[in-house]
Z-matrix of the N, CA and C atoms (Angstrom, degrees):
N
C 1 1.485
C 2 1.554 1 105.17
N 3 1.353 2 111.98 1 150.96
C 4 1.410 3 115.09 2 174.96
C 5 1.545 4 106.82 3 -144.45
N 6 1.267 5 118.79 4 158.40
C 7 1.535 6 120.95 5 176.59
C 8 1.501 7 106.98 6 -78.48
N 9 1.308 8 119.20 7 131.38
C 10 1.459 9 125.48 8 175.53
C 11 1.503 10 108.51 9 -119.00
N 12 1.347 11 117.84 10 126.46
C 13 1.476 12 122.03 11 173.45
C 14 1.507 13 107.15 12 -115.96
N 15 1.389 14 113.99 13 129.96
C 16 1.493 15 122.08 14 -179.29
C 17 1.458 16 108.80 15 -128.28
N 18 1.372 17 116.06 16 131.56
C 19 1.399 18 119.99 17 172.75
C 20 1.480 19 107.03 18 -123.16
N 21 1.374 20 115.85 19 125.69
C 22 1.427 21 119.73 20 -177.81
C 23 1.492 22 112.11 21 -127.02
N 24 1.337 23 116.76 22 150.40
C 25 1.401 24 123.80 23 177.40
C 26 1.560 25 106.34 24 -121.16
N 27 1.393 26 118.51 25 107.43
C 28 1.433 27 122.55 26 -178.70
C 29 1.536 28 106.12 27 -83.32
N 30 1.275 29 118.88 28 119.83
C 31 1.469 30 122.93 29 -177.69
C 32 1.546 31 110.41 30 -103.68
N 33 1.331 32 114.72 31 20.55
C 34 1.450 33 117.79 32 179.95
C 35 1.498 34 114.76 33 62.67
N 36 1.320 35 119.80 34 -133.36
C 37 1.453 36 120.90 35 -178.57
C 38 1.622 37 112.54 36 -68.03
N 39 1.322 38 114.72 37 -9.02
C 40 1.436 39 121.57 38 177.66
C 41 1.493 40 114.49 39 -84.41
N 42 1.330 41 117.19 40 -8.39
C 43 1.491 42 121.73 41 176.14
C 44 1.576 43 111.77 42 108.69
N 45 1.238 44 115.13 43 -157.22
C 46 1.467 45 118.23 44 177.35
C 47 1.520 46 115.46 45 -149.95
N 48 1.277 47 117.67 46 157.34
C 49 1.493 48 123.11 47 174.13
C 50 1.393 49 109.55 48 -121.09
N 51 1.352 50 118.49 49 140.52
C 52 1.466 51 122.07 50 -174.26
C 53 1.497 52 112.03 51 -149.89
N 54 1.340 53 118.27 52 137.44
C 55 1.446 54 122.47 53 167.71
C 56 1.534 55 108.53 54 -125.61
N 57 1.364 56 111.92 55 136.41
C 58 1.487 57 119.96 56 178.69
C 59 1.548 58 105.69 57 -128.17
N 60 1.361 59 113.29 58 148.52
C 61 1.501 60 116.89 59 173.32
C 62 1.484 61 108.95 60 -149.54
N 63 1.299 62 111.98 61 151.25
C 64 1.472 63 117.12 62 179.87
C 65 1.588 64 109.14 63 -153.59
N 66 1.322 65 112.36 64 163.52
C 67 1.416 66 117.00 65 176.43
C 68 1.501 67 109.68 66 -82.93
N 69 1.330 68 118.52 67 138.77
C 70 1.442 69 120.94 68 -178.74
C 71 1.528 70 110.36 69 -69.32
N 72 1.326 71 115.60 70 139.52
C 73 1.480 72 119.73 71 176.79
C 74 1.514 73 107.16 72 -70.88
N 75 1.378 74 115.06 73 155.50
C 76 1.472 75 119.70 74 -178.80
C 77 1.559 76 110.65 75 -53.29
N 78 1.346 77 118.03 76 -44.76
C 79 1.467 78 121.57 77 -173.04
C 80 1.553 79 109.17 78 -64.62
N 81 1.341 80 120.36 79 -23.28
C 82 1.424 81 123.29 80 -174.96
C 83 1.494 82 111.75 81 -85.95
N 84 1.361 83 116.53 82 -17.71
C 85 1.413 84 120.91 83 -176.70
C 86 1.521 85 117.86 84 -60.54
N 87 1.349 86 115.11 85 -26.04
C 88 1.478 87 118.65 86 177.50
C 89 1.524 88 113.93 87 -86.00
N 90 1.300 89 116.19 88 -12.19
C 91 1.505 90 120.70 89 -175.08
C 92 1.607 91 107.97 90 -70.90
N 93 1.330 92 115.42 91 143.57
C 94 1.436 93 114.65 92 171.92
C 95 1.556 94 112.80 93 -64.38
N 96 1.368 95 114.41 94 143.96
C 97 1.490 96 114.49 95 -175.39
C 98 1.474 97 114.28 96 -58.64
N 99 1.367 98 120.48 97 -31.90
C 100 1.401 99 124.73 98 -178.50
C 101 1.552 100 108.05 99 -60.55
N 102 1.402 101 119.05 100 -44.42
C 103 1.419 102 123.97 101 177.85
C 104 1.453 103 111.74 102 -63.37
N 105 1.278 104 120.48 103 -42.51
C 106 1.490 105 122.75 104 176.45
C 107 1.532 106 111.64 105 -63.39
N 108 1.345 107 112.71 106 -44.42
C 109 1.493 108 115.06 107 178.87
C 110 1.507 109 115.03 108 -58.49
N 111 1.349 110 110.83 109 -49.39
C 112 1.446 111 113.37 110 -176.48
C 113 1.522 112 113.60 111 -66.79
N 114 1.308 113 118.91 112 -39.95
C 115 1.436 114 120.71 113 177.92
C 116 1.553 115 113.13 114 -58.01
N 117 1.362 116 113.83 115 -48.07
C 118 1.508 117 118.39 116 -178.02
C 119 1.452 118 113.31 117 -73.38
N 120 1.369 119 117.59 118 -39.32
C 121 1.470 120 119.35 119 179.98
C 122 1.495 121 115.94 120 -70.66
N 123 1.404 122 115.91 121 -24.87
C 124 1.428 123 116.41 122 -178.36
C 125 1.619 124 108.84 123 -88.93
N 126 1.312 125 115.67 124 -14.09
C 127 1.493 126 117.37 125 -175.65
C 128 1.542 127 114.27 126 -56.45
N 129 1.351 128 122.50 127 -42.82
C 130 1.498 129 119.93 128 179.87
C 131 1.520 130 115.85 129 -61.72
N 132 1.342 131 114.72 130 -16.37
C 133 1.470 132 118.56 131 -179.26
C 134 1.493 133 113.36 132 -87.56
N 135 1.329 134 115.24 133 -9.38
C 136 1.497 135 121.32 134 177.53
C 137 1.582 136 109.49 135 -69.14
N 138 1.206 137 115.11 136 127.98
C 139 1.524 138 117.29 137 179.93
C 140 1.486 139 109.29 138 61.45
N 141 1.292 140 120.24 139 35.38
C 142 1.529 141 123.26 140 178.66
C 143 1.464 142 111.22 141 -122.99
N 144 1.364 143 116.50 142 153.34
C 145 1.448 144 116.73 143 175.31
C 146 1.490 145 114.73 144 -79.68
N 147 1.433 146 111.90 145 -4.66
C 148 1.507 147 115.60 146 171.93
C 149 1.493 148 114.33 147 -81.62
N 150 1.294 149 119.65 148 130.18
C 151 1.455 150 125.14 149 179.22
C 152 1.434 151 108.03 150 -99.10
N 153 1.379 152 117.14 151 124.28
C 154 1.493 153 119.52 152 -177.14
C 155 1.506 154 111.69 153 -81.87
N 156 1.292 155 115.03 154 149.49
C 157 1.445 156 121.22 155 171.20
C 158 1.523 157 105.51 156 -87.40
N 159 1.393 158 113.73 157 -174.29
C 160 1.432 159 119.11 158 178.46
C 161 1.542 160 111.43 159 -74.24
N 162 1.356 161 117.39 160 136.65
C 163 1.465 162 121.89 161 -176.33
C 164 1.572 163 106.96 162 -64.41
N 165 1.399 164 112.46 163 145.18
C 166 1.473 165 116.82 164 172.28
C 167 1.466 166 107.84 165 -129.74
N 168 1.352 167 112.93 166 157.79
C 169 1.458 168 116.99 167 -179.16
C 170 1.565 169 108.19 168 -97.71
N 171 1.377 170 116.64 169 133.82
C 172 1.398 171 121.04 170 -179.33
C 173 1.531 172 109.03 171 -130.66
N 174 1.327 173 119.75 172 171.23
C 175 1.433 174 122.20 173 177.37
C 176 1.555 175 107.69 174 -100.84
N 177 1.276 176 116.51 175 138.19
C 178 1.519 177 123.12 176 171.96
C 179 1.482 178 101.19 177 -125.68
N 180 1.319 179 117.71 178 98.75
C 181 1.459 180 125.30 179 -173.51
C 182 1.510 181 104.37 180 61.29
N 183 1.374 182 115.17 181 -131.16
C 184 1.504 183 119.08 182 -179.45
C 185 1.624 184 112.01 183 -85.12
N 186 1.347 185 116.70 184 2.60
C 187 1.470 186 117.31 185 -176.71
C 188 1.530 187 112.96 186 -104.25
N 189 1.404 188 112.20 187 151.87
C 190 1.396 189 120.44 188 173.21
C 191 1.472 190 109.51 189 -79.23
N 192 1.289 191 119.53 190 137.35
C 193 1.440 192 126.07 191 179.00
C 194 1.474 193 109.09 192 -133.84
N 195 1.357 194 115.08 193 167.36
C 196 1.431 195 121.60 194 174.27
C 197 1.436 196 110.19 195 -118.07
N 198 1.284 197 119.52 196 139.90
C 199 1.468 198 125.72 197 -177.65
C 200 1.566 199 104.27 198 -124.54
N 201 1.320 200 115.49 199 136.41
C 202 1.400 201 124.14 200 175.73
C 203 1.569 202 109.74 201 -131.48
N 204 1.281 203 118.62 202 120.64
C 205 1.448 204 126.00 203 -179.65
C 206 1.550 205 111.24 204 -98.50
N 207 1.217 206 123.63 205 125.44
C 208 1.448 207 126.82 206 176.91
C 209 1.477 208 112.37 207 -118.94
N 210 1.332 209 115.26 208 153.33
C 211 1.491 210 121.52 209 168.40
C 212 1.500 211 113.66 210 -130.80
N 213 1.267 212 113.33 211 156.42
C 214 1.489 213 122.01 212 178.92
C 215 1.519 214 110.05 213 -122.38
N 216 1.323 215 117.99 214 145.53
C 217 1.444 216 120.02 215 177.66
C 218 1.488 217 111.77 216 -67.65
N 219 1.386 218 115.79 217 162.61
C 220 1.423 219 120.29 218 173.95
C 221 1.526 220 112.63 219 -59.00
N 222 1.311 221 113.95 220 147.17
C 223 1.523 222 120.38 221 178.49
C 224 1.443 223 108.65 222 -153.26
N 225 1.354 224 115.56 223 177.10
C 226 1.448 225 119.15 224 175.71
C 227 1.526 226 112.06 225 -59.88
N 228 1.307 227 118.18 226 -37.10
C 229 1.480 228 121.20 227 -177.83
C 230 1.554 229 111.48 228 -86.52
N 231 1.367 230 115.71 229 -20.02
C 232 1.482 231 119.29 230 176.90
C 233 1.561 232 108.19 231 -130.50
N 234 1.336 233 115.47 232 84.84
C 235 1.500 234 118.96 233 -177.05
C 236 1.547 235 114.50 234 -62.54
N 237 1.359 236 117.23 235 -25.17
C 238 1.437 237 120.74 236 174.17
C 239 1.508 238 113.86 237 -101.64
N 240 1.311 239 117.32 238 6.61
C 241 1.416 240 120.92 239 -174.55
C 242 1.552 241 111.54 240 88.66
N 243 1.214 242 120.19 241 -176.63
C 244 1.462 243 120.80 242 -179.84
C 245 1.494 244 113.43 243 -124.13
N 246 1.328 245 117.21 244 159.00
C 247 1.476 246 123.08 245 178.93
C 248 1.577 247 107.36 246 -136.55
N 249 1.337 248 112.45 247 135.58
C 250 1.529 249 120.72 248 176.26
C 251 1.402 250 108.33 249 -139.90
N 252 1.360 251 117.60 250 136.69
C 253 1.455 252 122.75 251 164.87
C 254 1.547 253 108.67 252 -127.02
N 255 1.333 254 112.72 253 131.92
C 256 1.471 255 124.53 254 176.50
C 257 1.536 256 107.82 255 -112.00
N 258 1.292 257 116.85 256 137.74
C 259 1.390 258 126.38 257 171.82
C 260 1.442 259 112.21 258 -127.62
N 261 1.376 260 118.01 259 133.30
C 262 1.464 261 123.29 260 -179.33
C 263 1.439 262 109.65 261 -128.26
N 264 1.356 263 119.20 262 141.02
C 265 1.348 264 126.35 263 178.14
C 266 1.527 265 115.00 264 -146.73
N 267 1.305 266 118.71 265 139.15
C 268 1.475 267 122.33 266 177.01
C 269 1.530 268 105.56 267 -103.56
N 270 1.385 269 110.97 268 125.47
C 271 1.491 270 116.12 269 174.47
C 272 1.461 271 107.32 270 -124.98
N 273 1.368 272 115.71 271 119.71
C 274 1.432 273 120.97 272 -176.09
C 275 1.594 274 108.91 273 54.89
N 276 1.295 275 119.37 274 -116.34
C 277 1.424 276 119.83 275 176.91
C 278 1.528 277 112.51 276 -114.77
N 279 1.307 278 113.88 277 29.21
C 280 1.486 279 121.64 278 179.30
C 281 1.530 280 110.88 279 -118.11
N 282 1.258 281 117.89 280 143.58
C 283 1.504 282 123.15 281 -177.50
C 284 1.553 283 105.95 282 -113.79
N 285 1.279 284 116.91 283 133.20
C 286 1.498 285 122.43 284 -179.75
C 287 1.534 286 108.41 285 -120.43
N 288 1.272 287 117.40 286 132.14
C 289 1.474 288 121.11 287 176.99
C 290 1.550 289 111.14 288 -130.67
N 291 1.335 290 115.40 289 115.82
C 292 1.458 291 120.60 290 -176.21
C 293 1.532 292 108.31 291 -108.56
N 294 1.296 293 115.23 292 137.96
C 295 1.467 294 120.17 293 179.21
C 296 1.551 295 111.23 294 -131.74
N 297 1.321 296 115.38 295 129.38
C 298 1.528 297 121.78 296 172.84
C 299 1.619 298 102.67 297 -119.18
N 300 1.271 299 112.96 298 127.05
C 301 1.447 300 117.21 299 -179.64
C 302 1.597 301 111.50 300 -143.33
N 303 1.305 302 113.17 301 151.03
C 304 1.476 303 116.60 302 176.42
C 305 1.544 304 112.72 303 167.47
N 306 1.281 305 120.91 304 -164.48
C 307 1.428 306 121.80 305 176.50
C 308 1.471 307 111.35 306 -62.82
N 309 1.290 308 120.48 307 154.36
C 310 1.472 309 125.15 308 -176.41
C 311 1.602 310 106.81 309 -87.74
N 312 1.288 311 112.35 310 83.07
C 313 1.507 312 119.84 311 179.66
C 314 1.518 313 107.34 312 -143.87
N 315 1.360 314 113.94 313 168.80
C 316 1.458 315 120.65 314 -178.64
C 317 1.506 316 112.99 315 -61.95
N 318 1.373 317 117.24 316 -41.26
C 319 1.475 318 119.15 317 -178.63
C 320 1.516 319 110.78 318 -62.89
N 321 1.312 320 117.86 319 -45.24
C 322 1.507 321 121.88 320 177.41
C 323 1.484 322 110.05 321 -57.34
N 324 1.340 323 120.42 322 -46.29
C 325 1.429 324 123.58 323 -173.04
C 326 1.635 325 108.49 324 -70.95
N 327 1.302 326 114.92 325 -40.06
C 328 1.495 327 116.71 326 177.10
C 329 1.501 328 112.02 327 -63.65
N 330 1.345 329 118.26 328 -47.21
C 331 1.467 330 121.06 329 179.76
C 332 1.585 331 110.22 330 -63.99
N 333 1.323 332 114.02 331 -40.71
C 334 1.481 333 118.72 332 -178.84
C 335 1.530 334 108.81 333 -66.55
N 336 1.337 335 119.96 334 -41.50
C 337 1.407 336 120.86 335 -175.73
C 338 1.540 337 107.40 336 -68.29
N 339 1.364 338 118.61 337 -40.16
C 340 1.544 339 120.04 338 178.35
C 341 1.478 340 109.59 339 -60.11
N 342 1.342 341 117.52 340 -44.57
C 343 1.451 342 118.64 341 179.33
C 344 1.537 343 112.58 342 -64.86
N 345 1.273 344 117.76 343 -46.40
C 346 1.502 345 121.26 344 179.88
C 347 1.469 346 110.43 345 -61.76
N 348 1.311 347 118.91 346 -48.40
C 349 1.435 348 124.67 347 -177.94
C 350 1.525 349 114.64 348 -67.82
N 351 1.328 350 118.88 349 -16.78
C 352 1.464 351 122.79 350 -177.14
C 353 1.543 352 112.46 351 -85.41
N 354 1.302 353 115.24 352 -12.18
C 355 1.444 354 117.68 353 -175.70
C 356 1.576 355 110.15 354 -75.52
N 357 1.254 356 119.40 355 123.95
C 358 1.434 357 128.82 356 177.77
C 359 1.477 358 111.99 357 -138.00
N 360 1.290 359 119.71 358 92.52
C 361 1.498 360 121.07 359 -179.43
C 362 1.542 361 110.25 360 -66.40
N 363 1.296 362 118.01 361 142.38
C 364 1.407 363 123.59 362 170.05
C 365 1.444 364 113.44 363 -62.55
N 366 1.360 365 116.89 364 145.89
C 367 1.463 366 116.38 365 -176.22
C 368 1.536 367 113.09 366 -59.12
N 369 1.307 368 118.85 367 129.47
C 370 1.473 369 122.07 368 -177.94
C 371 1.463 370 118.33 369 75.71
N 372 1.420 371 116.89 370 10.22
C 373 1.406 372 119.25 371 -177.64
C 374 1.527 373 111.05 372 -123.32
């Protein structure tokens, strides 16, 4: 077990923004960061109508992070389809997972990118 802290902003029909973080379990500490990142960042797409693209490596401050963008088809609740971007980063022994999700439109992508790009963990935290 590990402590998980999640902060979310529900934007109603405009989607949501969320950041979660937790202490890595002892057995995860020997895993390569890329494996940890891919496992956790892909998890929200399991059993989801959002289809993930290929993971890419990005920088979050001085840290390497993984980003995965997903899209969902048009539906009654998402007339333009859906957009989601997840970013995951390991900092010291903590794992951070950010999610921006909403309708697939320019406003959602702009707000999501601002949120995702604003994240800067303090060194060692």
